[in-house]
Backbone bond lengths (Angstrom), bond angles and torsions (degrees), N, CA, C in turn:
res aa  C-N    CA-C-N  psi(-1)  N-CA   C-N-CA  omega(-1)  CA-C   N-CA-C  phi
1 M - - - 1.460 - - 1.525 111.50 -
2 L 1.345 116.26 -33.20 1.459 120.09 179.75 1.519 111.08 -63.28
3 I 1.345 116.69 -40.58 1.459 120.67 179.40 1.523 110.01 -64.15
4 W 1.354 116.98 -42.29 1.463 119.16 -179.78 1.526 110.61 -67.72
5 S 1.349 116.66 -34.06 1.460 119.91 176.46 1.524 110.33 -61.59
6 D 1.336 116.52 -43.49 1.463 120.32 176.50 1.524 110.78 -61.09
7 T 1.327 115.97 -41.73 1.468 119.83 -179.57 1.520 111.16 -63.85
8 L 1.329 117.45 -39.11 1.456 120.59 178.30 1.525 111.13 -66.13
9 L 1.325 117.36 -35.88 1.467 120.67 175.07 1.528 110.20 -64.23
10 V 1.332 116.03 -37.69 1.463 120.69 176.00 1.528 109.83 -61.89
11 V 1.329 116.70 -42.48 1.460 121.11 179.27 1.529 110.51 -59.43
12 V 1.313 116.72 -48.31 1.471 120.93 -179.22 1.526 109.95 -62.18
13 A 1.339 116.53 -43.40 1.465 119.96 178.87 1.527 110.89 -63.17
14 A 1.340 116.98 -41.95 1.465 121.08 -179.51 1.522 111.23 -62.66
15 L 1.329 116.58 -43.26 1.460 120.51 179.14 1.533 110.88 -64.16
16 A 1.334 116.13 -40.23 1.461 119.78 179.36 1.524 111.10 -66.88
17 F 1.330 116.88 -44.90 1.471 120.46 179.11 1.529 110.89 -61.36
18 D 1.336 116.04 -42.93 1.464 118.70 -178.96 1.520 111.27 -66.09
19 A 1.337 117.00 -40.83 1.459 120.17 179.69 1.532 111.34 -64.38
20 L 1.333 116.43 -36.14 1.467 120.20 -176.06 1.523 113.15 -85.74
21 I 1.333 116.08 -36.95 1.469 120.34 -172.38 1.515 112.15 -108.29
22 G 1.318 116.68 -43.46 1.461 120.48 -176.82 1.516 111.94 68.53
23 D 1.324 116.16 -141.76 1.465 122.60 178.76 1.529 109.19 -109.28
24 P 1.323 118.55 89.22 1.474 119.94 -177.22 1.526 112.08 -66.77
25 D 1.326 116.75 123.55 1.464 121.23 -178.47 1.522 112.31 -59.60
26 W 1.351 115.99 -37.16 1.462 119.09 -176.36 1.527 111.06 -61.96
27 L 1.334 117.06 -31.67 1.460 120.21 -179.43 1.525 111.21 -75.37
28 W 1.335 115.93 -46.40 1.464 119.42 -174.84 1.519 112.81 -78.97
29 R 1.334 117.26 -8.06 1.465 119.26 168.71 1.524 111.41 -76.65
30 R 1.326 115.54 -19.72 1.461 120.59 -177.97 1.527 112.92 -104.88
31 L 1.322 115.54 -27.02 1.462 120.91 -179.09 1.524 109.85 -125.82
32 P 1.334 117.79 148.65 1.469 119.20 175.88 1.524 110.75 -72.53
33 H 1.314 116.85 132.45 1.459 120.53 176.79 1.527 109.15 -66.72
34 P 1.342 118.19 142.78 1.477 119.86 179.80 1.524 113.36 -52.71
35 V 1.330 117.99 -39.15 1.464 120.22 179.23 1.523 110.69 -67.38
36 A 1.338 116.80 -34.61 1.466 120.06 177.25 1.519 110.59 -65.72
37 V 1.329 116.99 -36.99 1.470 120.92 177.17 1.530 109.82 -64.57
38 I 1.335 115.75 -45.76 1.465 120.49 177.56 1.529 110.12 -60.27
39 G 1.323 115.98 -43.90 1.459 120.46 -179.73 1.511 112.58 -63.20
40 S 1.330 117.39 -38.81 1.472 120.90 177.89 1.519 110.89 -63.69
41 C 1.326 115.94 -39.77 1.471 120.71 177.97 1.531 110.55 -63.86
42 I 1.330 116.64 -45.08 1.461 120.66 179.25 1.520 110.30 -63.30
43 G 1.334 116.50 -42.29 1.455 120.39 179.33 1.513 112.30 -60.92
44 W 1.332 116.67 -41.01 1.463 120.72 178.90 1.533 110.42 -65.60
45 L 1.327 116.96 -43.36 1.468 120.41 179.19 1.524 110.91 -64.88
46 D 1.316 116.47 -38.20 1.467 120.99 177.04 1.529 110.10 -61.30
47 H 1.316 116.41 -49.62 1.464 121.24 -178.57 1.526 111.65 -63.28
48 T 1.336 116.14 -33.89 1.469 120.77 -175.23 1.526 113.18 -83.20
49 L 1.338 116.34 -38.14 1.468 119.93 -170.44 1.527 115.01 -107.26
50 N 1.310 117.65 -24.76 1.468 120.71 -175.86 1.523 109.67 -91.01
51 L 1.317 115.47 73.82 1.458 121.69 -172.79 1.529 111.27 -96.78
52 D 1.329 116.06 139.71 1.464 121.39 -179.82 1.522 112.28 -62.96
53 T 1.329 116.40 -24.71 1.473 120.75 -177.51 1.523 112.24 -75.28
54 R 1.318 117.88 -12.07 1.459 121.34 -177.89 1.518 110.72 -91.95
55 S 1.326 115.34 153.77 1.460 120.62 179.06 1.528 109.79 -73.37
56 A 1.333 115.00 166.83 1.462 120.13 179.26 1.529 110.82 -60.59
57 E 1.342 116.29 -38.86 1.459 119.97 -179.69 1.525 111.12 -66.82
58 Q 1.329 116.67 -41.11 1.460 120.06 178.09 1.521 111.28 -63.88
59 R 1.330 116.54 -39.87 1.459 119.82 179.96 1.535 110.78 -69.56
60 K 1.320 116.43 -33.98 1.462 119.79 177.32 1.525 110.78 -65.59
61 L 1.335 116.35 -43.67 1.465 120.62 177.55 1.524 111.34 -64.29
62 A 1.328 115.95 -38.60 1.458 119.77 177.19 1.522 110.44 -63.11
63 G 1.334 116.94 -39.70 1.457 121.10 178.00 1.516 112.30 -64.72
64 V 1.336 116.78 -38.19 1.468 120.54 175.48 1.528 109.79 -62.24
65 G 1.339 115.80 -43.47 1.466 119.94 178.45 1.523 112.27 -61.95
66 V 1.327 116.38 -38.22 1.468 120.65 178.52 1.527 110.17 -62.77
67 V 1.317 117.29 -44.74 1.466 120.96 -179.24 1.529 110.60 -63.38
68 I 1.319 117.18 -43.34 1.471 120.38 178.49 1.525 110.27 -61.77
69 L 1.322 116.36 -44.89 1.462 120.46 179.72 1.523 111.28 -61.74
70 L 1.321 117.09 -43.98 1.459 120.71 178.91 1.523 111.53 -61.87
71 L 1.332 116.37 -41.51 1.460 119.98 179.47 1.521 111.23 -63.14
72 V 1.312 116.57 -44.97 1.465 120.47 -178.59 1.526 110.69 -64.56
73 L 1.331 116.93 -48.86 1.461 120.77 -176.78 1.524 111.82 -65.65
74 S 1.330 116.82 -42.56 1.460 120.03 -177.40 1.527 111.26 -70.20
75 A 1.322 117.47 -44.98 1.461 120.27 179.62 1.526 110.88 -65.71
76 L 1.328 116.97 -39.55 1.465 120.28 179.55 1.524 111.06 -65.64
77 S 1.328 117.20 -43.01 1.463 119.72 178.98 1.522 110.48 -63.53
78 G 1.338 116.96 -40.68 1.458 119.96 177.67 1.517 111.94 -64.04
79 F 1.322 116.65 -40.38 1.471 120.96 179.15 1.525 111.06 -63.80
80 L 1.325 117.53 -44.58 1.460 120.85 -178.55 1.522 111.51 -65.48
81 I 1.346 116.41 -42.88 1.471 120.03 179.18 1.518 110.44 -64.95
82 E 1.315 116.59 -46.27 1.458 120.66 -178.45 1.526 111.34 -63.65
83 T 1.330 117.33 -43.97 1.459 121.18 -179.77 1.521 111.28 -62.32
84 A 1.318 116.27 -42.34 1.467 119.90 -179.39 1.525 111.17 -66.64
85 L 1.311 117.72 -43.70 1.464 120.42 -175.55 1.522 112.36 -73.16
86 R 1.315 117.78 -27.26 1.472 119.73 179.07 1.525 112.03 -66.81
87 Q 1.310 117.50 -13.88 1.464 120.77 177.50 1.532 111.71 -79.10
88 L 1.323 117.13 -13.50 1.455 121.64 -176.69 1.526 110.97 -91.47
89 A 1.334 115.79 158.84 1.463 121.46 -176.12 1.528 111.66 -61.02
90 F 1.318 116.94 -41.68 1.458 121.25 -179.73 1.524 110.44 -110.95
91 G 1.323 115.49 38.67 1.453 121.30 -174.90 1.510 113.50 -60.16
92 N 1.355 117.92 -41.89 1.459 120.08 -178.50 1.521 111.96 -63.15
93 L 1.332 116.45 -36.56 1.461 119.64 177.70 1.524 110.85 -66.46
94 L 1.336 116.41 -40.29 1.464 120.14 179.40 1.529 110.82 -67.00
95 I 1.329 116.34 -40.05 1.465 119.66 176.35 1.532 109.81 -62.69
96 G 1.336 116.00 -42.21 1.454 120.03 177.93 1.515 112.26 -62.15
97 L 1.336 116.61 -37.95 1.463 120.56 178.96 1.529 110.37 -64.83
98 I 1.325 116.84 -43.41 1.469 120.24 177.53 1.526 110.18 -65.11
99 A 1.321 116.44 -43.86 1.470 120.29 -179.39 1.523 111.28 -61.67
100 S 1.316 117.26 -33.18 1.467 120.53 -177.25 1.522 112.39 -62.35
101 T 1.330 116.97 -25.12 1.473 119.93 179.60 1.525 111.66 -69.64
102 L 1.326 117.40 -13.49 1.464 121.76 -178.23 1.531 112.06 -110.34
103 I 1.338 116.43 13.38 1.458 122.79 176.76 1.526 107.28 -118.23
104 A 1.322 117.29 142.45 1.471 119.66 -167.02 1.525 114.47 -120.62
105 Q 1.352 118.12 33.53 1.467 118.85 178.44 1.526 111.54 -58.62
106 R 1.332 115.51 -59.81 1.470 120.90 -173.51 1.522 111.71 -66.00
107 S 1.338 116.44 -44.27 1.461 119.20 -177.22 1.529 111.41 -67.17
108 L 1.333 117.53 -36.03 1.463 120.33 176.99 1.524 110.04 -63.63
109 F 1.317 116.32 -46.62 1.462 119.68 177.96 1.529 110.51 -57.46
110 Q 1.324 116.99 -46.16 1.462 120.77 -177.00 1.525 111.92 -63.24
111 H 1.334 117.23 -42.86 1.463 120.05 -178.29 1.524 111.73 -66.25
112 V 1.323 117.00 -41.90 1.459 119.67 -179.79 1.526 110.15 -72.06
113 A 1.333 116.97 -39.03 1.465 120.28 179.51 1.527 111.38 -62.54
114 R 1.338 117.20 -31.79 1.467 120.15 178.83 1.527 111.54 -61.78
115 V 1.315 117.07 -32.59 1.460 120.04 179.17 1.519 109.54 -66.78
116 R 1.324 116.20 -45.09 1.471 119.39 179.19 1.528 110.11 -63.64
117 T 1.324 117.05 -44.06 1.462 120.53 179.78 1.524 111.16 -63.63
118 A 1.337 116.34 -35.98 1.469 120.92 -178.17 1.518 111.35 -62.52
119 F 1.322 117.53 -36.13 1.467 119.74 177.33 1.525 110.68 -58.60
120 A 1.344 115.76 -42.71 1.465 119.81 -177.84 1.523 111.92 -73.63
121 D 1.339 116.31 -35.78 1.467 119.73 -173.99 1.532 113.81 -85.71
122 G 1.341 116.38 -36.64 1.466 118.24 -173.74 1.502 115.28 -137.07
123 G 1.328 117.29 6.56 1.449 120.15 177.55 1.516 113.36 76.30
124 L 1.321 116.08 -161.88 1.462 122.34 -174.01 1.525 112.22 -61.73
125 A 1.328 118.09 -41.11 1.471 120.69 -177.65 1.517 110.64 -60.74
126 E 1.324 116.73 -44.30 1.469 120.44 -179.84 1.525 110.81 -69.02
127 A 1.332 116.97 -37.01 1.461 120.80 178.57 1.524 111.00 -65.99
128 R 1.337 116.19 -36.93 1.465 118.95 176.47 1.530 111.02 -61.56
129 R 1.329 116.00 -41.13 1.468 119.29 178.67 1.530 110.84 -64.15
130 A 1.313 115.86 -40.81 1.466 119.94 -179.06 1.524 111.42 -66.47
131 V 1.332 116.85 -42.87 1.459 119.02 -177.22 1.526 111.58 -72.40
132 S 1.340 117.36 -23.86 1.468 119.85 178.70 1.522 111.82 -65.15
133 M 1.341 117.03 -17.17 1.463 121.04 179.11 1.521 112.55 -79.00
134 I 1.339 117.52 -13.94 1.468 119.29 -174.88 1.527 113.48 -125.94
135 V 1.344 118.68 -5.68 1.462 119.84 178.54 1.524 109.57 -131.13
136 G 1.330 115.92 159.14 1.455 120.40 -179.00 1.516 113.98 -94.32
137 R 1.327 117.41 -9.79 1.464 120.11 -177.09 1.529 110.83 -74.38
138 D 1.321 116.47 161.21 1.461 122.30 -177.70 1.527 109.83 -72.70
139 P 1.348 118.62 111.20 1.463 119.74 -175.87 1.529 113.22 -68.04
140 D 1.338 117.32 -26.96 1.461 119.57 -178.82 1.522 112.76 -67.51
141 Q 1.331 116.38 -16.70 1.464 120.74 178.97 1.530 112.34 -90.44
142 L 1.348 117.19 -1.15 1.457 121.22 -173.43 1.525 111.61 -100.32
143 D 1.325 116.37 132.56 1.455 120.59 170.21 1.533 108.29 -88.68
144 E 1.327 117.39 -172.50 1.470 119.70 -177.40 1.526 112.50 -59.05
145 P 1.339 119.41 -47.81 1.470 118.58 176.86 1.529 112.19 -61.99
146 G 1.339 117.03 -35.43 1.461 120.13 -179.98 1.512 112.10 -66.66
147 V 1.317 117.54 -43.32 1.460 121.39 177.38 1.528 110.16 -64.10
148 S 1.330 116.09 -43.82 1.465 120.13 -179.65 1.521 110.94 -62.35
149 R 1.332 115.81 -44.34 1.461 119.39 -179.64 1.528 111.06 -66.46
150 A 1.334 117.63 -38.46 1.465 121.02 178.79 1.523 110.95 -62.34
151 A 1.331 116.75 -41.83 1.461 120.29 179.71 1.527 110.94 -65.25
152 I 1.319 116.45 -41.08 1.471 120.73 -179.58 1.523 110.59 -66.77
153 E 1.336 117.09 -43.72 1.466 120.61 178.94 1.520 111.32 -63.17
154 S 1.338 116.63 -40.50 1.462 120.28 177.99 1.521 110.56 -63.77
155 C 1.318 116.36 -39.77 1.457 121.02 178.00 1.526 110.58 -60.12
156 A 1.323 116.49 -45.29 1.462 121.07 -178.36 1.522 111.74 -66.20
157 E 1.338 116.79 -49.19 1.457 120.22 -176.53 1.526 111.56 -66.67
158 N 1.330 116.38 -41.32 1.463 119.24 -178.21 1.520 112.93 -76.16
159 F 1.320 117.38 -19.57 1.460 119.31 170.57 1.522 109.52 -60.29
160 S 1.324 116.27 -40.33 1.460 120.51 177.75 1.527 111.72 -71.21
161 D 1.342 116.83 -55.19 1.465 120.99 -174.60 1.526 113.15 -71.19
162 G 1.336 116.53 -35.16 1.456 119.44 -172.00 1.504 115.00 -99.77
163 V 1.332 116.86 -13.72 1.470 119.32 -177.06 1.530 111.44 -124.66
164 V 1.323 116.65 -63.69 1.462 119.84 -172.56 1.525 112.01 -66.40
165 A 1.335 117.42 -46.51 1.472 119.93 -177.01 1.535 112.67 -65.10
166 P 1.351 120.18 -48.82 1.454 118.33 177.70 1.522 113.40 -58.95
167 V 1.341 116.40 -39.11 1.467 119.91 -179.97 1.530 110.44 -68.65
168 F 1.320 116.73 -38.64 1.467 120.78 178.08 1.527 111.05 -59.08
169 W 1.332 116.50 -47.39 1.462 119.49 -178.14 1.524 112.31 -73.86
170 L 1.328 116.90 -28.17 1.465 119.98 172.53 1.524 109.77 -65.11
171 A 1.334 117.40 -45.39 1.462 121.25 -179.87 1.523 111.74 -65.25
172 L 1.326 116.67 -35.26 1.465 120.53 -175.40 1.528 112.50 -80.86
173 L 1.343 116.19 -42.63 1.468 119.66 -171.76 1.531 113.65 -127.42
174 G 1.310 117.53 9.71 1.453 120.04 178.75 1.520 112.72 72.48
175 L 1.324 115.60 -162.64 1.461 120.57 -178.18 1.527 112.76 -58.22
176 P 1.347 119.84 -37.17 1.471 118.79 175.76 1.534 112.51 -58.53
177 G 1.327 116.87 -41.23 1.457 120.27 179.31 1.509 112.26 -66.51
178 L 1.332 116.60 -39.97 1.459 120.78 179.92 1.523 111.28 -64.35
179 I 1.333 116.90 -49.63 1.471 119.89 -177.70 1.524 110.64 -66.22
180 A 1.327 116.95 -38.37 1.464 119.96 177.67 1.527 110.21 -63.03
181 Y 1.333 116.81 -41.91 1.462 119.22 178.02 1.524 110.92 -60.69
182 K 1.325 117.22 -46.30 1.466 119.93 -178.99 1.520 110.99 -63.10
183 A 1.326 117.37 -34.64 1.466 120.09 177.31 1.526 110.30 -64.88
184 I 1.333 116.93 -43.73 1.464 121.13 179.08 1.524 110.69 -64.14
185 N 1.327 116.26 -46.58 1.456 121.05 -177.68 1.525 111.88 -65.23
186 T 1.328 116.38 -38.34 1.466 120.61 177.68 1.521 110.56 -67.70
187 A 1.326 116.28 -41.05 1.464 119.90 177.48 1.524 111.03 -61.26
188 D 1.323 116.32 -41.95 1.467 119.46 178.75 1.524 110.96 -61.82
189 S 1.332 117.30 -42.13 1.460 120.01 -178.22 1.521 112.21 -69.18
190 M 1.339 116.94 -25.93 1.465 120.48 -177.51 1.522 113.10 -92.81
191 I 1.325 117.08 -40.51 1.462 119.19 -173.08 1.533 113.74 -126.37
192 G 1.325 117.50 -3.32 1.466 119.73 -175.77 1.507 113.32 -86.51
193 H 1.329 117.07 50.54 1.461 121.84 -177.04 1.529 110.83 -111.73
194 L 1.324 115.62 164.21 1.465 120.79 178.65 1.528 112.35 -94.99
195 S 1.315 117.18 16.45 1.466 120.86 177.80 1.529 109.49 -70.77
196 P 1.332 117.91 161.00 1.466 120.52 179.88 1.527 112.90 -54.44
197 R 1.328 117.83 -35.61 1.460 120.38 -177.85 1.532 112.30 -71.50
198 Y 1.349 117.27 -33.15 1.465 119.18 -170.76 1.523 115.06 -115.34
199 A 1.326 118.46 -2.60 1.463 119.78 -177.81 1.525 112.19 -55.65
200 S 1.333 117.06 -38.15 1.466 121.05 178.75 1.522 111.54 -92.86
201 F 1.335 116.68 -49.96 1.462 120.89 -174.94 1.529 111.64 -64.19
202 G 1.313 117.80 -34.48 1.464 120.90 -177.71 1.509 114.42 -95.10
203 W 1.340 117.50 5.51 1.465 120.86 -176.50 1.523 111.50 -58.05
204 A 1.321 117.85 -49.10 1.466 121.03 -176.61 1.522 111.51 -65.04
205 A 1.333 117.13 -40.60 1.464 120.67 179.39 1.523 110.91 -62.46
206 A 1.336 116.78 -43.28 1.460 120.53 -179.03 1.524 111.89 -66.83
207 R 1.338 116.78 -42.67 1.458 119.75 -178.77 1.530 111.28 -68.27
208 L 1.325 116.97 -40.18 1.462 119.18 -179.87 1.518 110.96 -69.39
209 D 1.334 117.24 -35.71 1.463 120.04 177.03 1.525 110.31 -63.15
210 D 1.329 117.02 -40.88 1.468 119.96 175.66 1.528 110.55 -58.61
211 L 1.326 116.41 -41.19 1.463 120.86 -176.43 1.523 111.91 -67.96
212 V 1.340 117.09 -47.70 1.466 119.20 -174.93 1.532 111.92 -73.09
213 N 1.332 117.63 -14.66 1.461 120.60 177.36 1.526 112.87 -98.05
214 L 1.317 116.66 0.34 1.462 120.63 -174.78 1.533 111.81 -58.39
215 I 1.327 117.19 -53.09 1.471 120.97 -179.79 1.529 111.51 -74.49
216 P 1.346 119.25 -48.05 1.469 119.18 -179.13 1.526 114.03 -57.35
217 A 1.326 118.05 -36.44 1.462 119.86 -179.82 1.517 111.06 -62.33
218 R 1.296 116.47 -40.89 1.455 120.69 -179.80 1.535 111.02 -72.11
219 L 1.330 116.09 -35.74 1.465 119.44 174.78 1.523 111.22 -64.09
220 S 1.327 116.09 -40.84 1.462 119.66 -179.86 1.524 110.63 -64.02
221 G 1.335 117.05 -38.85 1.456 120.06 176.32 1.515 111.98 -61.96
222 L 1.327 116.94 -40.95 1.462 120.70 178.25 1.524 111.27 -65.15
223 L 1.328 117.21 -42.42 1.460 120.70 179.25 1.526 110.88 -61.40
224 V 1.320 116.57 -43.10 1.462 120.75 178.69 1.528 110.42 -64.95
225 A 1.322 116.81 -44.78 1.468 120.30 -177.62 1.532 111.34 -63.03
226 V 1.317 116.61 -42.10 1.466 120.36 -177.92 1.525 111.84 -66.65
227 T 1.321 116.53 -28.50 1.471 120.01 -179.55 1.529 112.44 -95.51
228 A 1.320 118.12 9.73 1.468 121.96 -177.89 1.532 113.98 -52.53
229 P 1.333 120.05 -36.44 1.469 119.10 -177.91 1.533 114.39 -59.18
230 V 1.325 119.45 -25.88 1.472 119.40 -179.81 1.528 111.09 -68.05
231 A 1.333 116.94 -18.78 1.463 121.18 178.33 1.519 112.05 -106.31
232 G 1.337 115.73 14.34 1.458 119.83 179.61 1.508 114.23 83.69
233 G 1.331 117.38 9.51 1.456 121.18 -179.81 1.512 112.29 -99.65
234 A 1.319 115.45 -177.00 1.461 121.78 -179.74 1.520 109.40 -119.88
235 I 1.316 115.82 139.41 1.466 120.55 -178.45 1.530 110.13 -60.35
236 T 1.312 117.27 -45.20 1.464 120.15 -177.05 1.527 111.37 -63.81
237 T 1.334 116.66 -38.32 1.465 119.69 178.42 1.515 111.16 -65.44
238 A 1.343 116.33 -45.99 1.464 120.22 -179.39 1.520 110.79 -62.51
239 L 1.328 116.51 -42.29 1.461 119.86 178.63 1.527 110.87 -65.23
240 G 1.318 116.54 -40.92 1.459 120.26 -179.58 1.516 112.51 -64.05
241 V 1.333 116.45 -44.96 1.463 120.12 178.69 1.529 110.02 -64.18
242 M 1.331 116.86 -42.33 1.463 120.04 179.86 1.534 110.57 -61.37
243 W 1.301 116.52 -47.69 1.472 120.42 -177.78 1.526 111.28 -63.04
244 R 1.331 116.08 -36.34 1.465 120.43 -177.11 1.528 113.02 -79.71
245 D 1.350 116.60 -39.81 1.469 120.29 -166.86 1.520 116.00 -108.51
246 A 1.326 118.89 -12.66 1.471 120.50 -173.56 1.519 112.41 -55.55
247 T 1.308 117.22 -40.66 1.467 120.71 -176.36 1.526 112.92 -79.15
248 K 1.335 117.77 -4.28 1.461 120.54 176.13 1.527 111.86 -77.90
249 H 1.311 116.86 -17.45 1.465 121.65 -179.21 1.517 109.91 -71.09
250 R 1.331 116.80 147.83 1.474 119.94 -179.85 1.509 111.80 -67.03
251 S 1.326 118.21 -23.63 1.463 122.16 176.26 1.525 109.11 -90.20
252 P 1.338 118.19 139.82 1.463 119.53 178.48 1.523 112.78 -70.50
253 N 1.343 117.43 -11.39 1.461 120.47 -175.61 1.524 114.26 -121.55
254 A 1.322 117.94 -40.06 1.464 120.57 -173.99 1.522 112.91 -61.62
255 G 1.328 117.14 -26.72 1.454 120.45 -178.20 1.520 113.79 -63.36
256 W 1.329 117.98 -24.79 1.472 119.93 -176.94 1.525 112.32 -70.82
257 P 1.335 119.86 -55.82 1.468 117.79 176.96 1.526 112.95 -68.37
258 E 1.342 118.11 -32.61 1.463 119.70 -178.74 1.523 111.69 -69.69
259 S 1.324 117.44 -42.62 1.469 119.12 -179.64 1.526 110.61 -70.57
260 A 1.344 117.46 -34.98 1.470 119.74 175.78 1.517 110.29 -64.26
261 T 1.335 116.90 -40.44 1.461 121.29 177.56 1.527 110.67 -65.37
262 A 1.325 115.83 -41.69 1.470 119.96 177.93 1.522 110.69 -58.55
263 G 1.328 116.43 -45.40 1.456 120.23 179.39 1.512 112.49 -67.09
264 A 1.328 117.30 -38.88 1.464 121.38 -178.92 1.526 111.68 -67.52
265 L 1.331 116.69 -35.75 1.462 121.26 -176.71 1.524 113.22 -93.27
266 G 1.331 117.16 -11.38 1.458 119.68 -176.41 1.513 111.95 69.86
267 L 1.343 116.52 36.85 1.457 122.41 -178.87 1.520 110.53 -121.97
268 A 1.327 115.62 155.30 1.467 121.34 167.99 1.523 107.27 -92.81
269 L 1.332 116.88 122.60 1.460 121.35 -179.14 1.525 110.14 -117.03
270 A 1.331 114.58 173.02 1.475 123.32 -174.88 1.528 108.82 66.65
271 G 1.322 118.44 -131.21 1.461 120.12 -177.84 1.516 112.09 81.15
272 P 1.330 118.19 -176.19 1.468 121.98 -177.66 1.532 110.96 -63.62
273 R 1.358 116.49 139.85 1.459 121.47 176.41 1.513 109.68 -156.61
274 R 1.333 114.97 161.97 1.462 121.18 -173.91 1.529 110.94 -110.82
275 Y 1.338 115.89 132.83 1.456 123.48 171.81 1.526 107.29 -117.92
276 G 1.337 116.75 97.81 1.455 119.63 -175.87 1.517 109.79 64.32
277 E 1.343 116.20 -121.60 1.463 120.96 178.60 1.522 112.22 -90.78
278 R 1.328 117.64 -2.43 1.460 121.44 -175.41 1.525 110.10 -101.64
279 V 1.318 116.48 131.00 1.458 122.32 177.13 1.523 108.44 -105.00
280 V 1.324 116.46 125.51 1.467 122.24 177.22 1.525 107.65 -98.62
281 D 1.315 116.49 114.86 1.462 121.80 -174.47 1.530 110.05 -95.06
282 D 1.337 116.49 67.38 1.457 120.99 -179.81 1.525 110.89 -84.31
283 V 1.320 115.19 158.50 1.461 120.17 175.43 1.524 109.38 -79.16
284 F 1.312 116.03 157.97 1.458 120.53 175.42 1.526 110.28 -78.09
285 L 1.324 115.96 144.40 1.454 122.14 169.13 1.526 107.02 -94.12
286 N 1.344 116.78 132.55 1.472 121.30 -174.01 1.531 108.96 61.04
287 A 1.326 114.97 48.59 1.470 122.06 -170.13 1.519 114.15 -58.73
288 E 1.345 117.93 -27.20 1.463 120.44 -176.85 1.531 112.49 -78.48
289 A 1.337 116.96 -8.39 1.462 120.97 -175.99 1.532 111.28 -87.11
290 R 1.311 115.69 177.56 1.466 122.89 -179.34 1.532 110.86 -61.43
291 K 1.323 117.63 132.50 1.460 122.46 -179.53 1.527 112.83 -99.27
292 E 1.312 117.14 -16.54 1.463 120.96 -176.97 1.533 109.59 -88.33
293 A 1.322 116.64 83.78 1.463 120.73 178.18 1.526 110.07 -70.46
294 T 1.334 116.25 152.71 1.459 122.01 -177.96 1.527 110.03 -126.89
295 P 1.343 117.63 166.89 1.470 120.14 174.66 1.526 112.46 -57.74
296 D 1.340 117.33 -32.61 1.469 119.52 176.91 1.526 111.31 -63.65
297 D 1.327 116.99 -31.72 1.467 120.12 177.07 1.526 110.98 -67.27
298 I 1.326 117.05 -30.74 1.470 119.57 174.27 1.523 109.47 -61.79
299 G 1.325 116.28 -42.54 1.458 120.29 177.11 1.518 111.87 -60.34
300 R 1.326 117.34 -41.02 1.470 120.75 177.63 1.519 110.91 -65.05
301 A 1.330 116.97 -37.91 1.462 120.18 177.21 1.528 110.69 -64.52
302 L 1.319 116.84 -36.05 1.466 120.84 177.72 1.534 110.88 -67.15
303 H 1.329 116.81 -36.46 1.463 119.85 174.79 1.529 110.51 -62.43
304 L 1.334 115.86 -41.07 1.464 120.23 176.05 1.515 111.07 -60.84
305 L 1.339 116.27 -44.10 1.459 120.97 -179.43 1.520 110.86 -59.68
306 I 1.324 117.33 -47.15 1.465 120.57 -179.78 1.523 110.41 -61.59
307 A 1.323 116.56 -46.29 1.464 120.34 -177.48 1.529 111.05 -64.60
308 A 1.332 116.85 -42.22 1.467 120.16 -179.80 1.525 110.95 -66.10
309 C 1.335 117.46 -38.61 1.462 120.73 176.99 1.526 111.22 -64.46
310 L 1.329 116.45 -42.06 1.465 120.30 178.56 1.527 110.75 -64.86
311 L 1.324 117.10 -40.67 1.458 120.69 178.84 1.522 110.32 -63.56
312 Q 1.323 116.45 -44.15 1.461 119.56 177.90 1.524 110.91 -59.70
313 A 1.333 117.48 -45.98 1.464 120.84 179.91 1.528 110.84 -61.77
314 A 1.338 116.93 -39.84 1.457 120.52 179.82 1.527 111.14 -64.45
315 I 1.311 117.08 -38.79 1.465 121.24 179.18 1.527 110.60 -63.53
316 Y 1.328 116.65 -47.31 1.465 118.91 -179.66 1.535 111.39 -68.19
317 A 1.326 117.12 -34.69 1.469 119.71 176.91 1.532 110.70 -65.01
318 A 1.340 116.31 -40.89 1.455 120.33 177.94 1.529 111.19 -64.02
319 L 1.330 116.02 -41.40 1.458 119.98 177.32 1.530 111.09 -62.53
320 A 1.331 116.28 -40.12 1.474 119.97 179.80 1.528 111.24 -63.45
321 L 1.324 116.45 -31.87 1.469 119.79 -178.55 1.527 112.39 -76.88
322 V 1.328 117.13 -31.92 1.470 119.70 -173.76 1.515 113.13 -95.43
323 V 1.337 117.87 -19.18 1.472 119.58 -177.33 1.529 110.14 -78.15
């Protein structure tokens, strides 16, 4: 229990450091970001092992090997760093500072807020440029409601992947769990696609990412639903929409925070959208609600994000006090 108490203190410290400092550009211009290091490793393995001359089965096995290697290397590096720092007087604070670089509360808020600010400063064209930094869909095909809805959906989904899930695995398994999660999530974003090149090679990364996000996605939906009143919504409505619509999403996990956000904001989210030349004909979450999202709705989503982050921090702080 003492070890878990220390880990919970690390979680609280990491959340505080991330909220106060975030990802300082001046630092990452001089040093490689941990995620960039992980991404470079994945890119090298992709280039080396994902060869067109190999069969689909061979590429699938190679992808499984890549995931195993990433898990071993990331967990081992986290274990060595954590073990070394725990020997120091302020080791937990240092571990929390390192962990904060892999949590995205502040950076998520900043990226989504830029879209709302862009509407005021430069209109739709500027907002399209801002939203293109956080979504994969073609921004030139989006009108004002489309850009607003894309920013809100990105906020909801990345709250789960970038905040709740990393913190969950940090609390459960310490720094090894956090770094391993980021390695899995980064691999999924790089190679976990259904394109001809990655359908086989990225299969293991995509399936494992679905698995490790299973619990955090549902937790993120609950956090959003409980904080619905800060955005003018009702907890019961957000919970009801989430319970009814979460499984309608094409992702086994993204539907939970997105449907909770839809219910909290009184908006219809997801639905048909375009990625380059490909149109994804998804159903709407909270389909009976208003579909014309506005820049003001982005602001309400940001209020939800802040409240949900504060609630999460309060929960872990309470656990640290009682354990």
